[in-house]
C-alpha positions, 0 to 999 in steps of 0.5 A: 648727752641728748643729740640736738635735732634742727628742723630743716627749712623746706627747700623752696624748689622742692616744695615748688615742685611738690605744689606743681604735682599736687595742682596736676592731681587736682586738675586731672579730675581723677582723685576721690573727694576725700583725696582731692580735699587731703591734696588741696590742704597739702597744697595750701601749706606748701604755698604758705611755705613758698610765700614765707620763704620769698617774703624772707628772701625779699627782706634779705635783698632790701637789706642788701640793697640798703647796705650798699646805699641804693635807696632806689633799686631799679626794676629787674628786667629779664629780657 
């Protein structure tokens, strides 16, 4: 029986941390051009992944708000 491999979704916090590291490397200006381009490409993929995770999470929140009958969610004030 073949084992079923499931692709693990990227973790938002891990992806964000990797993206921050890439940004630090790029901002240092110490990378050769070829390495900088590869880092930039990796960063764009991570950014896209993070945006997708955030959009999916926003949809989940919207669904939960609508289930509870609160049609007009209040603005979140973190202060």
